[in-house]
C-alpha beads as a LAMMPS data file, in Angstrom:
LAMMPS data file: protein, C-alpha beads

273 atoms
272 bonds

1 atom types
1 bond types

-500.0 500.0 xlo xhi
-500.0 500.0 ylo yhi
-500.0 500.0 zlo zhi

Masses

1 110.0

Atoms # bond

1 1 1 181.308 -418.594 -21.565
2 1 1 178.617 -416.922 -23.649
3 1 1 175.071 -417.266 -22.374
4 1 1 171.941 -417.833 -24.500
5 1 1 169.528 -414.945 -25.016
6 1 1 166.981 -416.739 -22.866
7 1 1 168.651 -419.231 -20.500
8 1 1 165.187 -420.484 -19.526
9 1 1 164.080 -421.374 -23.024
10 1 1 161.571 -424.184 -23.396
11 1 1 163.445 -427.349 -24.396
12 1 1 160.291 -428.772 -25.997
13 1 1 159.358 -425.565 -27.849
14 1 1 162.574 -423.561 -28.226
15 1 1 162.871 -420.392 -30.306
16 1 1 163.816 -421.282 -33.852
17 1 1 163.602 -420.167 -37.462
18 1 1 161.949 -422.025 -40.307
19 1 1 161.884 -421.325 -44.020
20 1 1 158.868 -422.146 -46.150
21 1 1 156.931 -421.141 -49.252
22 1 1 153.629 -419.296 -49.389
23 1 1 151.465 -419.788 -52.461
24 1 1 149.814 -416.508 -53.392
25 1 1 147.624 -416.455 -56.484
26 1 1 149.641 -419.280 -58.036
27 1 1 153.082 -417.819 -57.205
28 1 1 155.465 -419.211 -54.600
29 1 1 156.774 -416.601 -52.171
30 1 1 159.962 -417.088 -50.181
31 1 1 159.134 -416.781 -46.480
32 1 1 160.638 -417.360 -43.056
33 1 1 159.157 -417.483 -39.575
34 1 1 161.023 -416.609 -36.399
35 1 1 159.200 -418.751 -33.816
36 1 1 159.117 -417.416 -30.277
37 1 1 160.077 -419.386 -27.202
38 1 1 157.468 -421.643 -25.629
39 1 1 154.406 -423.611 -26.623
40 1 1 152.369 -420.476 -27.136
41 1 1 150.173 -419.644 -28.841
42 1 1 152.135 -416.485 -29.593
43 1 1 151.130 -413.104 -30.965
44 1 1 152.520 -412.703 -34.454
45 1 1 154.048 -409.875 -36.459
46 1 1 154.050 -409.816 -40.261
47 1 1 157.168 -407.803 -41.126
48 1 1 157.130 -406.042 -44.512
49 1 1 160.149 -404.740 -46.398
50 1 1 160.338 -401.690 -48.613
51 1 1 161.114 -400.828 -52.225
52 1 1 163.150 -402.761 -53.182
53 1 1 163.932 -404.016 -49.672
54 1 1 167.679 -403.592 -49.247
55 1 1 167.016 -402.985 -45.540
56 1 1 165.066 -406.022 -44.428
57 1 1 165.004 -405.201 -40.705
58 1 1 165.726 -408.742 -39.654
59 1 1 167.484 -407.439 -36.541
60 1 1 164.011 -406.242 -35.546
61 1 1 162.662 -409.713 -36.242
62 1 1 165.143 -411.179 -33.771
63 1 1 164.349 -408.545 -31.141
64 1 1 160.603 -408.976 -31.568
65 1 1 160.970 -412.731 -31.164
66 1 1 162.920 -412.194 -27.923
67 1 1 159.978 -410.038 -26.806
68 1 1 157.678 -413.053 -27.179
69 1 1 156.209 -412.582 -30.654
70 1 1 156.514 -414.739 -33.746
71 1 1 157.684 -412.859 -36.836
72 1 1 156.757 -413.832 -40.388
73 1 1 158.851 -412.224 -43.108
74 1 1 158.373 -412.839 -46.823
75 1 1 159.215 -411.448 -50.232
76 1 1 156.335 -410.217 -52.372
77 1 1 155.679 -411.599 -55.811
78 1 1 158.543 -410.760 -58.159
79 1 1 160.808 -409.595 -55.311
80 1 1 164.120 -411.161 -54.355
81 1 1 163.510 -414.480 -56.097
82 1 1 159.819 -415.001 -55.307
83 1 1 157.727 -416.094 -58.274
84 1 1 155.441 -413.795 -60.211
85 1 1 155.329 -410.131 -61.147
86 1 1 156.010 -407.304 -58.732
87 1 1 153.259 -404.682 -58.502
88 1 1 151.836 -402.731 -55.588
89 1 1 148.497 -404.493 -56.097
90 1 1 150.212 -407.877 -55.946
91 1 1 152.075 -406.856 -52.770
92 1 1 148.774 -406.091 -51.055
93 1 1 147.246 -409.341 -52.304
94 1 1 150.262 -411.259 -50.996
95 1 1 149.896 -409.712 -47.543
96 1 1 146.222 -410.661 -47.514
97 1 1 147.253 -414.217 -48.424
98 1 1 149.675 -414.412 -45.486
99 1 1 147.084 -412.960 -43.106
100 1 1 144.484 -415.434 -44.368
101 1 1 146.921 -418.281 -43.708
102 1 1 147.497 -417.056 -40.161
103 1 1 143.802 -417.686 -39.600
104 1 1 144.092 -421.365 -40.621
105 1 1 144.492 -424.194 -38.090
106 1 1 147.495 -425.511 -40.040
107 1 1 149.605 -422.377 -39.568
108 1 1 148.357 -421.866 -36.030
109 1 1 149.534 -425.375 -35.094
110 1 1 152.829 -425.369 -37.002
111 1 1 153.902 -421.878 -35.949
112 1 1 152.211 -421.700 -32.546
113 1 1 150.186 -418.633 -33.560
114 1 1 147.521 -416.766 -31.612
115 1 1 145.279 -415.545 -34.465
116 1 1 143.654 -412.918 -32.245
117 1 1 146.913 -410.974 -31.795
118 1 1 148.339 -409.976 -35.163
119 1 1 150.448 -406.939 -36.080
120 1 1 151.615 -405.487 -39.382
121 1 1 154.985 -403.733 -39.219
122 1 1 156.531 -402.266 -42.342
123 1 1 159.429 -400.071 -43.393
124 1 1 159.146 -397.413 -46.114
125 1 1 156.957 -398.956 -48.845
126 1 1 156.321 -401.820 -46.429
127 1 1 154.905 -399.288 -43.977
128 1 1 152.645 -397.974 -46.737
129 1 1 151.438 -401.532 -47.307
130 1 1 150.915 -402.001 -43.551
131 1 1 148.655 -398.962 -43.454
132 1 1 146.783 -399.871 -46.640
133 1 1 146.149 -403.500 -45.698
134 1 1 145.630 -402.697 -42.023
135 1 1 142.694 -400.498 -43.058
136 1 1 141.030 -403.517 -44.631
137 1 1 141.555 -406.239 -42.018
138 1 1 139.552 -406.774 -38.847
139 1 1 142.034 -409.483 -37.765
140 1 1 144.931 -406.989 -37.592
141 1 1 144.951 -405.111 -34.301
142 1 1 148.288 -403.284 -34.521
143 1 1 149.787 -401.303 -37.420
144 1 1 153.316 -399.898 -37.309
145 1 1 154.871 -397.566 -39.882
146 1 1 158.661 -397.189 -39.883
147 1 1 159.695 -394.303 -42.142
148 1 1 156.424 -394.880 -43.939
149 1 1 156.143 -393.659 -47.529
150 1 1 152.787 -392.821 -49.055
151 1 1 153.683 -394.121 -52.513
152 1 1 151.098 -391.841 -54.118
153 1 1 153.212 -388.816 -53.157
154 1 1 156.104 -389.999 -55.327
155 1 1 153.840 -390.722 -58.272
156 1 1 152.112 -387.332 -58.070
157 1 1 155.512 -385.649 -58.050
158 1 1 156.744 -387.711 -60.993
159 1 1 153.662 -386.795 -63.018
160 1 1 154.335 -383.070 -62.651
161 1 1 157.302 -382.886 -65.064
162 1 1 159.489 -385.123 -67.194
163 1 1 162.462 -384.045 -65.093
164 1 1 160.734 -385.287 -61.948
165 1 1 159.911 -388.566 -63.668
166 1 1 163.555 -389.091 -64.629
167 1 1 164.693 -388.167 -61.119
168 1 1 162.330 -390.725 -59.607
169 1 1 163.712 -393.351 -61.978
170 1 1 167.203 -392.616 -60.677
171 1 1 166.153 -392.532 -57.017
172 1 1 164.172 -395.778 -57.167
173 1 1 166.650 -397.867 -59.109
174 1 1 166.138 -401.479 -58.037
175 1 1 168.453 -403.517 -60.253
176 1 1 167.141 -407.075 -60.388
177 1 1 165.648 -407.082 -56.874
178 1 1 162.122 -406.555 -58.193
179 1 1 162.447 -408.523 -61.396
180 1 1 163.437 -405.522 -63.490
181 1 1 160.565 -403.291 -62.407
182 1 1 161.257 -399.553 -62.417
183 1 1 159.729 -396.333 -61.139
184 1 1 158.039 -395.984 -64.526
185 1 1 156.065 -399.144 -63.768
186 1 1 155.090 -397.650 -60.420
187 1 1 153.797 -394.503 -62.118
188 1 1 151.938 -396.537 -64.733
189 1 1 150.214 -398.611 -62.062
190 1 1 149.326 -395.922 -59.534
191 1 1 148.946 -392.860 -61.766
192 1 1 145.481 -393.664 -63.197
193 1 1 144.051 -394.494 -59.743
194 1 1 145.650 -392.103 -57.264
195 1 1 142.766 -392.098 -54.781
196 1 1 142.603 -395.888 -54.738
197 1 1 146.284 -396.111 -53.808
198 1 1 146.364 -393.196 -51.347
199 1 1 146.576 -394.243 -47.709
200 1 1 144.488 -391.214 -46.709
201 1 1 141.423 -392.358 -48.692
202 1 1 140.315 -395.092 -46.302
203 1 1 142.044 -393.881 -43.158
204 1 1 138.883 -394.513 -41.116
205 1 1 139.603 -398.235 -41.574
206 1 1 142.216 -397.906 -38.816
207 1 1 139.558 -397.029 -36.255
208 1 1 140.012 -399.049 -33.080
209 1 1 143.549 -400.171 -33.923
210 1 1 146.789 -399.306 -32.175
211 1 1 149.083 -397.387 -34.510
212 1 1 152.778 -396.562 -34.151
213 1 1 154.510 -394.081 -36.470
214 1 1 158.304 -393.857 -36.324
215 1 1 160.204 -391.359 -38.443
216 1 1 163.769 -390.209 -38.904
217 1 1 164.549 -386.519 -38.491
218 1 1 167.449 -386.927 -40.955
219 1 1 165.409 -388.905 -43.490
220 1 1 165.745 -387.202 -46.881
221 1 1 164.165 -390.108 -48.771
222 1 1 160.790 -390.022 -47.002
223 1 1 160.482 -386.652 -45.324
224 1 1 158.300 -386.538 -42.249
225 1 1 156.546 -383.348 -43.341
226 1 1 155.391 -385.048 -46.549
227 1 1 154.436 -388.466 -45.177
228 1 1 154.390 -389.050 -41.414
229 1 1 152.919 -385.728 -40.278
230 1 1 149.983 -385.718 -42.744
231 1 1 149.247 -389.322 -41.767
232 1 1 149.356 -388.398 -38.093
233 1 1 146.997 -385.475 -38.726
234 1 1 144.531 -387.732 -40.525
235 1 1 144.696 -390.362 -37.780
236 1 1 143.915 -387.718 -35.190
237 1 1 140.518 -387.261 -36.866
238 1 1 139.664 -390.986 -36.750
239 1 1 137.521 -392.295 -33.922
240 1 1 139.235 -394.639 -31.442
241 1 1 142.747 -394.045 -32.779
242 1 1 145.499 -392.274 -30.874
243 1 1 148.717 -392.862 -32.794
244 1 1 151.987 -393.184 -30.931
245 1 1 154.590 -391.069 -32.746
246 1 1 158.359 -391.184 -32.301
247 1 1 160.898 -389.148 -34.279
248 1 1 164.462 -390.404 -33.992
249 1 1 167.577 -388.454 -34.953
250 1 1 168.214 -390.921 -37.753
251 1 1 168.179 -391.481 -41.504
252 1 1 165.704 -393.478 -43.577
253 1 1 167.121 -396.822 -42.411
254 1 1 167.492 -395.682 -38.770
255 1 1 171.152 -396.595 -39.202
256 1 1 172.336 -394.932 -35.976
257 1 1 169.384 -396.002 -33.851
258 1 1 168.786 -399.688 -34.486
259 1 1 168.802 -400.662 -30.790
260 1 1 166.503 -397.781 -29.906
261 1 1 164.184 -398.725 -32.766
262 1 1 163.967 -402.306 -31.531
263 1 1 163.216 -401.116 -28.009
264 1 1 160.496 -398.729 -29.218
265 1 1 158.797 -401.364 -31.355
266 1 1 158.985 -404.166 -28.778
267 1 1 157.768 -401.939 -25.948
268 1 1 154.855 -400.740 -28.072
269 1 1 153.892 -404.278 -29.059
270 1 1 153.809 -405.513 -25.512
271 1 1 151.936 -402.462 -24.283
272 1 1 149.122 -403.299 -26.715
273 1 1 148.546 -406.939 -25.770

Bonds

1 1 1 2
2 1 2 3
3 1 3 4
4 1 4 5
5 1 5 6
6 1 6 7
7 1 7 8
8 1 8 9
9 1 9 10
10 1 10 11
11 1 11 12
12 1 12 13
13 1 13 14
14 1 14 15
15 1 15 16
16 1 16 17
17 1 17 18
18 1 18 19
19 1 19 20
20 1 20 21
21 1 21 22
22 1 22 23
23 1 23 24
24 1 24 25
25 1 25 26
26 1 26 27
27 1 27 28
28 1 28 29
29 1 29 30
30 1 30 31
31 1 31 32
32 1 32 33
33 1 33 34
34 1 34 35
35 1 35 36
36 1 36 37
37 1 37 38
38 1 38 39
39 1 39 40
40 1 40 41
41 1 41 42
42 1 42 43
43 1 43 44
44 1 44 45
45 1 45 46
46 1 46 47
47 1 47 48
48 1 48 49
49 1 49 50
50 1 50 51
51 1 51 52
52 1 52 53
53 1 53 54
54 1 54 55
55 1 55 56
56 1 56 57
57 1 57 58
58 1 58 59
59 1 59 60
60 1 60 61
61 1 61 62
62 1 62 63
63 1 63 64
64 1 64 65
65 1 65 66
66 1 66 67
67 1 67 68
68 1 68 69
69 1 69 70
70 1 70 71
71 1 71 72
72 1 72 73
73 1 73 74
74 1 74 75
75 1 75 76
76 1 76 77
77 1 77 78
78 1 78 79
79 1 79 80
80 1 80 81
81 1 81 82
82 1 82 83
83 1 83 84
84 1 84 85
85 1 85 86
86 1 86 87
87 1 87 88
88 1 88 89
89 1 89 90
90 1 90 91
91 1 91 92
92 1 92 93
93 1 93 94
94 1 94 95
95 1 95 96
96 1 96 97
97 1 97 98
98 1 98 99
99 1 99 100
100 1 100 101
101 1 101 102
102 1 102 103
103 1 103 104
104 1 104 105
105 1 105 106
106 1 106 107
107 1 107 108
108 1 108 109
109 1 109 110
110 1 110 111
111 1 111 112
112 1 112 113
113 1 113 114
114 1 114 115
115 1 115 116
116 1 116 117
117 1 117 118
118 1 118 119
119 1 119 120
120 1 120 121
121 1 121 122
122 1 122 123
123 1 123 124
124 1 124 125
125 1 125 126
126 1 126 127
127 1 127 128
128 1 128 129
129 1 129 130
130 1 130 131
131 1 131 132
132 1 132 133
133 1 133 134
134 1 134 135
135 1 135 136
136 1 136 137
137 1 137 138
138 1 138 139
139 1 139 140
140 1 140 141
141 1 141 142
142 1 142 143
143 1 143 144
144 1 144 145
145 1 145 146
146 1 146 147
147 1 147 148
148 1 148 149
149 1 149 150
150 1 150 151
151 1 151 152
152 1 152 153
153 1 153 154
154 1 154 155
155 1 155 156
156 1 156 157
157 1 157 158
158 1 158 159
159 1 159 160
160 1 160 161
161 1 161 162
162 1 162 163
163 1 163 164
164 1 164 165
165 1 165 166
166 1 166 167
167 1 167 168
168 1 168 169
169 1 169 170
170 1 170 171
171 1 171 172
172 1 172 173
173 1 173 174
174 1 174 175
175 1 175 176
176 1 176 177
177 1 177 178
178 1 178 179
179 1 179 180
180 1 180 181
181 1 181 182
182 1 182 183
183 1 183 184
184 1 184 185
185 1 185 186
186 1 186 187
187 1 187 188
188 1 188 189
189 1 189 190
190 1 190 191
191 1 191 192
192 1 192 193
193 1 193 194
194 1 194 195
195 1 195 196
196 1 196 197
197 1 197 198
198 1 198 199
199 1 199 200
200 1 200 201
201 1 201 202
202 1 202 203
203 1 203 204
204 1 204 205
205 1 205 206
206 1 206 207
207 1 207 208
208 1 208 209
209 1 209 210
210 1 210 211
211 1 211 212
212 1 212 213
213 1 213 214
214 1 214 215
215 1 215 216
216 1 216 217
217 1 217 218
218 1 218 219
219 1 219 220
220 1 220 221
221 1 221 222
222 1 222 223
223 1 223 224
224 1 224 225
225 1 225 226
226 1 226 227
227 1 227 228
228 1 228 229
229 1 229 230
230 1 230 231
231 1 231 232
232 1 232 233
233 1 233 234
234 1 234 235
235 1 235 236
236 1 236 237
237 1 237 238
238 1 238 239
239 1 239 240
240 1 240 241
241 1 241 242
242 1 242 243
243 1 243 244
244 1 244 245
245 1 245 246
246 1 246 247
247 1 247 248
248 1 248 249
249 1 249 250
250 1 250 251
251 1 251 252
252 1 252 253
253 1 253 254
254 1 254 255
255 1 255 256
256 1 256 257
257 1 257 258
258 1 258 259
259 1 259 260
260 1 260 261
261 1 261 262
262 1 262 263
263 1 263 264
264 1 264 265
265 1 265 266
266 1 266 267
267 1 267 268
268 1 268 269
269 1 269 270
270 1 270 271
271 1 271 272
272 1 272 273
């Protein structure tokens, strides 16, 4: 007979999953929380998907919950059925909204959250957002980038030639996942304010935080030499930051190393508590 993941789960406060809506700037965002076993309060991960978010990393959410953390996953404004318009600015605002809610007694009671132990974990564009927002939040102690993409790099490249711009349009085709938004919208938003949107600009904001960078050696979408390694170099100049860096023999979605990825992330989380 099959056994439960945790045969000693708390019958009064068992692990579970709940769906709910988050109101961010007047828009309702689709969200779910994977609640960890026990009365808690539990440390909590906010898990951020990429552009457009075909890989949602919900296997990581399950693994992280088994490791004793809550996981909150949501879709940004204009993404995958959430209300509103998708923009990078709105994504960052939405993350701030979720983090603000984590600091409220209501969420702490309903989701058994320890507001002093909060992590941002993102994949690709979600990793970019983790770094950007993590720089701005004193209530986020841990920032994890999985195949992190500095979105400014793509925009700079697209602005060099029309051919590059067209190539980016083809590479970042999103269908209806982001409400019809395209790479052209990304260039229009970020292009006039490159420094504002560059994760290197305010890198000192990660001082004192634990940072994990995971890359794929076979990743041709977000190459380590263009994204992870420059970020690592910058972090090495920041006081009180010593980033943990792991390069797996994997593609952008870590398709061949999902179990290893879960082990790396969960071990890192529980080493930092």
